[in-house]
C-alpha positions in Angstrom: 11.1 20.7 50.8 13.1 20.7 47.7 11.2 21.5 44.5 11.4 19.6 41.2 14.8 19.6 39.5 15.6 21.3 36.3 15.6 17.9 34.5 12.2 17.0 35.9 10.8 20.4 34.8 12.2 20.0 31.3 10.8 16.5 31.0 7.4 17.7 32.1 7.5 20.4 29.5 8.5 17.9 26.8 5.6 15.5 27.8 3.2 18.4 27.8 4.3 19.6 24.4 4.1 16.1 23.0 0.6 15.6 24.3 -0.4 19.0 23.0 1.0 18.2 19.5 -0.7 14.8 19.5 -4.2 16.5 19.4 -3.4 19.2 17.0 -3.6 19.2 13.2 -6.5 16.9 12.7 -8.8 19.5 11.3 -8.7 19.7 7.5 -6.9 17.3 5.2 -5.6 15.0 8.0 -9.1 14.5 9.3 -10.5 13.9 5.8 -7.8 11.3 5.1 -8.5 9.5 8.4 -12.3 9.6 8.0 -12.1 8.2 4.4 -9.8 5.5 5.5 -12.2 4.5 8.3 -15.0 4.4 5.8 -13.1 1.9 3.6 -12.2 -0.1 6.7 -15.9 -0.2 7.7 -16.9 -1.4 4.3 -14.2 -4.1 4.5 -15.4 -5.4 7.8 -19.0 -5.5 6.7 -18.3 -7.5 3.5 -15.7 -9.8 5.1 -18.4 -10.8 7.5 -21.0 -11.2 4.7 -18.7 -13.3 2.6 -17.6 -15.7 5.4 -20.7 -16.5 7.4 -24.3 -17.6 6.8 -27.1 -15.1 6.9 -28.4 -16.4 10.3 -25.1 -15.7 12.2 -24.9 -12.4 14.1 -22.4 -9.7 13.4 -19.4 -9.9 13.8 -18.5 -13.3 12.6 -15.1 -14.9 13.3 -13.4 -13.4 10.3 -14.8 -10.0 11.0 -13.6 -10.2 14.6 -10.1 -11.1 13.3 -10.2 -8.2 10.8 -11.3 -5.8 13.6 -8.3 -6.8 15.8 -5.9 -6.2 12.9 -7.5 -2.8 12.2 -7.0 -1.8 15.9 -3.3 -2.7 15.6 -3.1 -0.8 12.4 -4.8 2.3 13.7 -2.5 2.3 16.7 0.5 2.3 14.3 -1.2 5.0 12.3 -1.7 7.3 15.3 1.9 6.7 16.5 3.4 7.5 13.2 1.2 10.6 12.7 2.9 12.3 15.6 6.3 12.1 14.1 8.0 14.9 12.3 9.1 14.3 8.7 12.7 14.9 9.9 12.4 12.0 12.4 11.0 9.8 9.7 13.8 10.7 7.4 16.4 9.8 10.0 15.0 6.3 10.6 14.5 5.6 6.9 18.0 4.1 6.2 17.7 1.7 9.1 14.2 0.7 8.1 15.1 0.1 4.5 18.3 -1.9 5.3 16.4 -4.0 7.8 13.6 -4.9 5.3 16.1 -5.7 2.6 18.1 -7.9 5.0 15.0 -9.8 5.9 13.9 -10.2 2.2 17.5 -11.3 1.3 17.4 -13.9 4.1 14.1 -15.3 2.8 15.5 -15.6 -0.7 18.6 -17.4 0.6 16.3 -19.8 2.6 14.3 -20.4 -0.6 17.5 -21.2 -2.6 18.6 -23.7 0.1 15.3 -25.4 1.0 13.0 -24.4 -1.9 9.3 -23.7 -1.7 7.5 -20.3 -1.3 8.8 -17.9 1.3 6.3 -15.0 1.5 5.6 -15.2 5.2 7.6 -15.2 8.4 5.9 -17.0 11.3 6.7 -16.3 15.0 4.6 -18.6 17.0 0.9 -17.5 16.5 2.0 -14.4 14.7 2.9 -14.2 11.0 3.7 -11.2 8.8 4.6 -10.6 5.2 7.9 -8.6 4.9 7.2 -7.6 1.3 4.5 -5.3 2.6 6.9 -3.5 4.9 9.4 -3.4 1.9 6.8 -1.4 -0.1 6.8 1.3 2.6 10.5 1.3 3.2 11.2 1.6 -0.6 9.0 4.7 -0.8 10.8 6.2 2.2 14.3 5.6 0.9 13.5 6.9 -2.5 11.9 10.0 -1.0 15.2 10.6 0.9 17.4 9.9 -2.2 15.3 12.0 -4.6 14.8 15.0 -2.3 17.7 16.9 -4.0 15.7 17.4 -7.2 17.5 19.3 -9.9 20.5 19.8 -7.8 21.1 16.1 -7.6 23.5 15.8 -10.5 26.0 13.3 -9.4 25.9 9.9 -11.2 26.4 8.0 -8.0 23.0 9.4 -6.7 21.3 8.1 -9.9 22.9 4.7 -9.3 21.7 4.7 -5.7 18.2 5.5 -6.8 18.3 2.7 -9.4 19.6 0.2 -6.9 17.0 1.1 -4.2 14.2 0.8 -6.8 15.2 -2.5 -8.4 16.5 -4.4 -5.4 13.1 -4.7 -3.6 11.4 -5.6 -6.9 13.8 -8.5 -7.5 13.7 -9.8 -3.9 9.9 -9.7 -3.8 9.5 -11.3 -7.2 11.9 -14.1 -6.2 9.7 -15.2 -3.3 7.6 -15.5 -5.7 5.2 -12.5 -5.3 5.1 -10.8 -8.6 1.9 -8.9 -7.9 3.4 -7.1 -4.9 6.6 -6.4 -6.9 4.6 -4.9 -9.8 3.0 -2.4 -7.4 6.5 -0.9 -6.9 6.9 0.0 -10.6 4.3 2.8 -10.9 5.3 4.0 -7.5 8.9 4.4 -8.4 8.0 6.0 -11.7 5.7 8.6 -10.1 8.3 9.5 -7.5 11.1 9.9 -10.0 8.8 12.1 -12.2 7.8 14.3 -9.3 11.5 14.6 -8.2 12.3 16.6 -11.3 15.6 15.0 -12.1 17.6 16.4 -15.0 16.5 15.0 -18.4 19.7 13.2 -19.0 19.6 11.5 -15.6 16.0 10.7 -16.1 16.6 9.1 -19.4 19.5 7.1 -18.1 17.4 5.9 -15.1 14.5 4.7 -17.1 16.7 3.1 -19.7 18.8 1.2 -17.1 15.6 0.2 -15.3 14.0 -1.3 -18.4 17.2 -3.2 -19.4 17.8 -4.6 -15.9 14.3 -5.3 -14.6 12.9 -6.7 -17.9 15.2 -9.7 -18.3 15.5 -10.3 -14.6 11.7 -10.1 -14.1 11.2 -12.6 -16.9 13.7 -15.0 -15.4 12.0 -14.8 -12.1 8.6 -15.7 -13.6 7.2 -19.1 -12.5 5.4 -21.4 -14.9 2.0 -20.7 -13.3 2.6 -17.0 -13.7 3.5 -17.4 -17.4 0.3 -19.6 -17.8 -1.8 -16.8 -16.3 -0.4 -14.2 -18.7 -0.7 -16.5 -21.8 -4.3 -17.5 -20.8 -5.2 -13.9 -20.3 -3.8 -13.0 -23.8 -5.5 -16.1 -25.4 -2.1 -17.6 -26.2 -1.5 -21.4 -26.0 -3.7 -24.1 -24.7 -3.6 -23.5 -20.9 -7.0 -24.3 -19.3 -8.7 -21.3 -17.9 -9.3 -23.0 -14.6 -5.5 -23.7 -14.2 -4.7 -20.1 -15.0 -7.1 -18.5 -12.5 -9.5 -17.3 -15.3 -12.4 -19.4 -14.0 -12.4 -17.3 -10.9 -12.4 -14.1 -12.9 -15.3 -15.4 -14.9 -17.3 -16.1 -11.7 -16.3 -12.6 -10.4 -17.7 -10.9 -13.5 -21.0 -12.9 -13.2 -21.3 -11.9 -9.5 -20.7 -8.2 -10.4 -23.3 -8.3 -13.2 -25.9 -10.2 -11.1 -25.9 -7.4 -8.6 -27.5 -4.9 -10.9 -27.8 -1.2 -10.0 -28.9 -1.7 -6.3 -27.5 -5.1 -5.5 -29.2 -8.2 -3.9 -28.6 -7.1 -0.3 -26.2 -8.2 2.4 -26.0 -12.0 2.7 -28.1 -12.4 -0.4 -25.2 -12.9 -2.8 -26.0 -16.4 -3.7 -23.2 -16.6 -6.3 -20.4 -16.5 -3.8 -22.4 -18.2 -1.0 -22.7 -21.3 -3.2 -19.0 -21.5 -3.5 -18.6 -20.5 -7.2 -16.4 -17.6 -6.2 -13.7 -18.8 -3.8 -11.3 -16.4 -2.0 -14.2 -13.9 -2.1 -13.2 -12.3 1.2 -9.6 -11.8 0.1 -8.7 -10.9 -3.5 -12.3 -10.8 -4.9 -14.0 -8.8 -2.2 -14.9 -6.2 -4.8 -17.1 -8.8 -6.6 -18.9 -9.5 -3.3 -19.6 -5.7 -2.9 -20.9 -5.6 -6.5 -23.2 -8.5 -6.0 -24.7 -7.4 -2.7 -24.6 -3.6 -3.0 -24.7 -3.4 -6.8 -23.3 -0.6 -8.9 -24.0 1.9 -6.2 -21.8 0.0 -3.8 -18.9 -0.3 -6.2 -19.1 3.4 -7.0 -19.1 4.2 -3.3 -15.8 2.2 -2.9 -14.2 3.8 -6.0 -15.2 7.3 -4.8 -13.7 6.5 -1.4 -10.4 5.6 -2.9 -10.4 8.6 -5.2 -11.1 10.9 -2.3 -8.3 9.3 -0.3 -5.8 9.4 -3.1 -6.5 13.0 -4.1 -6.4 14.1 -0.4 -2.9 12.5 -0.1 -1.8 14.1 -3.4 -3.0 17.4 -2.0 -0.8 17.0 1.0 2.2 16.4 -1.3 1.2 19.2 -3.6 1.1 21.8 -0.8 4.3 20.5 0.8 7.4 22.7 0.5 9.7 20.0 1.8 10.8 17.6 -0.9 11.0 14.6 1.3 7.5 15.1 2.6 6.2 15.8 -0.9 7.8 12.6 -2.4 6.7 10.5 0.6 3.0 11.6 0.1 3.1 11.0 -3.6 4.7 7.6 -3.2 2.2 6.3 -0.7 -0.7 7.7 -2.7 0.5 6.1 -5.9 1.1 2.8 -4.1 -2.4 2.6 -2.6 -4.0 3.7 -5.9 -2.0 1.2 -8.0 -2.9 -1.7 -5.7 -6.6 -0.8 -5.7 -6.7 -0.4 -9.5 -4.9 -3.7 -10.0 -7.3 -5.5 -7.7 -10.4 -4.1 -9.3 -9.0 -4.6 -12.8 -8.5 -8.3 -12.0 -12.1 -8.7 -10.8 -13.5 -7.4 -14.1 -11.0 -9.3 -16.3 -8.8 -6.4 -17.4 -5.6 -7.9 -15.8 -4.4 -11.5 -15.1 -4.9 -12.8 -11.6 -2.2 -11.2 -9.4 -3.2 -12.2 -5.9 -3.3 -8.6 -4.6 -5.8 -7.6 -1.9 -8.0 -4.5 -2.1 -6.4 -2.1 0.4 -8.3 -1.5 3.6 -11.2 -3.7 2.4 -9.9 -7.3 1.7 -9.4 -9.6 4.6 -5.8 -9.6 5.7 -3.2 -8.9 8.4 0.0 -7.4 7.3 -1.6 -5.7 4.3 -4.1 -3.9 6.6 -1.5 -2.8 9.2 1.0 -1.7 6.6 -1.6 0.2 4.6 -2.6 2.1 7.7 1.1 2.8 8.4 1.3 4.4 5.0 -1.7 6.6 5.8 0.0 7.5 9.0 3.1 8.7 7.1 1.0 11.0 5.0 -0.9 12.4 8.0 2.4 13.0 9.7 3.4 15.2 6.8 0.1 17.0 6.9 0.2 17.5 10.7 3.8 18.5 11.0 4.5 21.2 8.4 8.2 22.2 7.8 9.3 25.7 6.9 12.1 25.3 4.4 13.6 27.1 1.4 13.0 24.9 -1.6 14.2 24.6 -5.2 10.8 25.6 -6.5 11.4 29.2 -5.4 8.9 29.2 -2.6 10.4 30.6 0.6 9.5 30.8 4.2 6.1 29.2 3.8 4.7 26.2 5.7 5.1 22.8 4.0 1.4 22.1 4.2 -1.3 24.7 3.8 
């Protein structure tokens, strides 16, 4: 009887090695990132349920069930991405970025022809928000373009970086979705700073970005967005209710009424009575403050800080520039969105419509955020030995 062929043996070895690698590398920073993410997801499910059902309804309610389904999809994407080498991620980056930019461009063209708001694409019962995918693809393409660091002296590289940073901002803001577009700004700044470009290139990059994005961003602002900014600054005679400030006022009242320990789950009468609408989406942080009090909000903030510092630790210990920039970009993006959301709920920023990552009710936001976590875990679990510009040689990219 003939034995297995050489190809069959090779395939078995590859499958065995893949399965072996899939279960390695979860002890340490990777495991901490995953556990912290799961904690935030759990908090989100609990409060989405509390904000959307009456106290007599058992757990989980319809919204919580929907949230759990989306989390399962997102965790599946996280686990799949976490098995990939940074080199594989880098190879697929151009295709991913061009694809998301093509979709965003098509949506803007559709808006110019037919008008309206074009933030979502619906395929039968499924719908997704391409701007969320664009946030991830922008981080990936910038990590690839910026990996040359100090050696990246050609002006065409600087122009490529500028184009890949500004194009997603313009296309997302034109939908209009200025809140999501604004998340890209600190992300790009952090990545460019960590990349250690030459001072002249750095100055040119920031100067060009300000002169291009400033006027273009202002032209893309819609009247209701201008009203929100003016009302926030106390300029003009725009009614607070029309500018979204009524919702912020109710959010602050809900947070204050919770006190140190909170009123308890399902006891948040302020949002239950309908004063705080969209409480399971953009204002979920206010629900946490009302029902879990100061201790609950501190728990959420500490969870985000632990997650962000763990991600930055992965980037700090990475000796591969693509991996380092990827980790820093994802960490900055999640941190920025979380800060923007919390700042809105306490009246420090105008209403932006941004969800709280991992916690607010949502679909594309949950899945894409978990994909971002998967990218950082992939860097942590798949270290690369590489000589780098910082003088560190022959050491693993993650310690």
